[in-house]
C-alpha angles and dihedrals in degrees: 000000000000114000123202122242111268095251091052100042093103097049117024097177102039106180135024126164126206115242129258111031143258088049089071122150136154120255125193124204120196126223089245091054090052090050091051091050100045103023128262094277100035107063104143118246094210135070109298118259112240091232090053091050091049088055089055094046106028093165091061097065123208112006137180120211116231102175130006150156124325099030100092123235113353120249111273094248092055094048093045091050089054092049093048091051091049090050091050089052091053094251092130101161092052090047092050091048091051093050092046089059094055117084124212099026118187118247095260091053091048086056090050092049091048092048091051090050091053093049088052091052100262104122094164093061089047092058092043094050095045091048088053090048091051092057092043098054115103091189110081091206092056091044091051091050090050090051090051092054090050088052093048095049093046089052092050088055091050095252099134097168095055089044093053091048095054092044088053089053090051091047091052092053092048092048091050100042106026138248119337138152087286088068089068093053092047095050096045089051088052091053092051092048098047110075092168093073115095120242094251091051092046091051091050091052092045091054091053091047093050089050090053091053092049093046092055093044095237105153093188093053091043092055096044096044089045089057092051091050091045094055092047090051092049091053091053095049100261092119097154095057090043090054092050091054091047091051093046091052094046093048088054089052098044093046091051096244091135125088098254145351087259090067091042090058093047090052091049091052090050090049090052089053088054091048090054090054091051095037082230105167095170095059093040090056094043096051093041087058088053092052090047087059088057089052091049091049091048111027089172090075108131104155116098091007092144099050092042089053089050091053091051091047091054091055093044089050096053090043092056093248093130101159090053090048093051091048090055092047091052089063095056115098102153107125096221090056099049094092093054091044092053091047093052090048089051091052092054095045091049092053090048090054096248092133099167093051090044091054090051091050092050090050090052090050092050091050088055091053100260117140106242102175097114095048096043092048090050089050092055090048091052090051091053096256104124094156092061091045091051094050091049096048093044092053093047095046090051088061097047127079103162112096092217090057096042094050091067090062102036100083094054091040090057092050091048095049099042099079095056108017113028092172091060090045090053092054091050092047091051090052091050091052092048093052092044091055093043092054091037088224115164092202093051091045090054090050090048090055090051093047092050088051091052090053094047092050091049089050090056095253104121093164092061090042091056091054094052094043091051090050088051092050092052092049095045090048092053089052094049095232102144100182094056091040090054094051091047090052088051090051090050089052090055091050093050089047091052091056091048099255101131095165094060090039090057091050092052092046091048089055091048093049093048092053093044092051092049096055101027096251122163105221120218113259114266121218114254111259114239106180092152135043094274126225131282118215110183103309094336121102112206124191120234091257092049089053089052090052094045092053090055093045088053089050089057099253120153121234090255091052091048090050092052094047096046094036093239132135115261090241091055090053090048089054093048092051091048091050091048093052090048094048093047092046094234131123105209139053089236091057091048090050090052091053090049091052092048091055096047098251092130 
């Protein structure tokens, strides 16, 4: 039986082109496919006949063989063309294998092979191939650009020494041969590394750098420097221009204008950082969908698996898809991400009411260096400890000056301050609303409505509180963030109850309970409504709502049945029953029912 040459054993018919042009594309045919077509002992030793190839690949249509069996290794240009086509089709492992079989690759193809290796999870081969490409380039501008990418990727991996060395090589080439696209990479890295420069100065430099990238026609540099400029602009209040730069870069990535999927992913991660600054859920979801298309096109993607899973978990978490979020977090093992992963897990556990586990997760996040002030303060609020929450948020806010950092803490700071210092809460709520409008962030604007409602209710103005809570509910609903929508409905119920409108309060609470039950949210406890004078039983004073609950306990209803009938959450009914038993000085539901019967409540 004829055996293929070693270099051709994977692909016996390396290139076919559809006829007629321009519908040309590369087709690869494996040795096993040839054997199936011709028989194990009858694989032809000559160039394949087009009709025979069509029989192997009937779906392809008319084909013309360019290189086949029996002619030894293909010429380098034919093999490279095949590999490039495979890479373009997202078949990265096949493309890498094809390039690995070709000796004497040119510098650009060494870069391609290294990039494919990185995408497949082999960082070492990436650095080896790009270092070889650097020494192979005759063009100083191309060599400098290659050195910059080596510096960038080493820095991403936390290898600062290697990064600085390659950036120095790039700098030397630029100094010797003049400005090139590499100049943009060098200067943007300098901006990121120099924290002493003021924001205005950094923005001015970033504009110049972005212009350099555009002038030299380097799409990768244009997108990456645009992201840097965009984030600086967002932090200084120029959110609209920052958004435009983010969108321009991501369109370049999603329409495959950039040099490789590796750069597409880096741009996406930069866009996600900008979306976090803006609290822009819409864009985060839109661009995550675009990256998911890349993953679907190339399921072999291994690089950045951890950080991509973290991004998906963030969106699942805010969308109330907590099991999906936890499943994504369980896949992340990268050490630099463990703090963020633990914090996100704490956020989910807190909302589910698993306070001890949430506290442990926040502690793990803090140990990894992640700021946990907002989550821990919210946890203390949920546990009924507003004083601790207020102290924590006040201390943290005193240390923060950047609006994009402060806005994360402000909603919980308002809720923590309102019970004891409504004037302080009002100042914090006003700041939140100002930043939300400055950044034009729908999510922040929804939170600002809710915070203003909390302040109005604390000021004794339930009518104004209702208006702001309802505005918050509409905004949260439009954003599809069910946990925050449920809490805002619960706040609206409290405001309606405070102005004596129990019917509307029950409707709002019913909406809150339905949402909470659907996603597994533990709603904050609502104060017991006491529109009337209440009822005295012996020495115990029961609120109107407690009397309603006691009557149903005496009638033999379960807590779930009571919750359904009174449109309350089961946890609220649990609390009412516990309070009733304590006030009546009894330990069982039967004993409480007996007391209710004795006093004519049944």
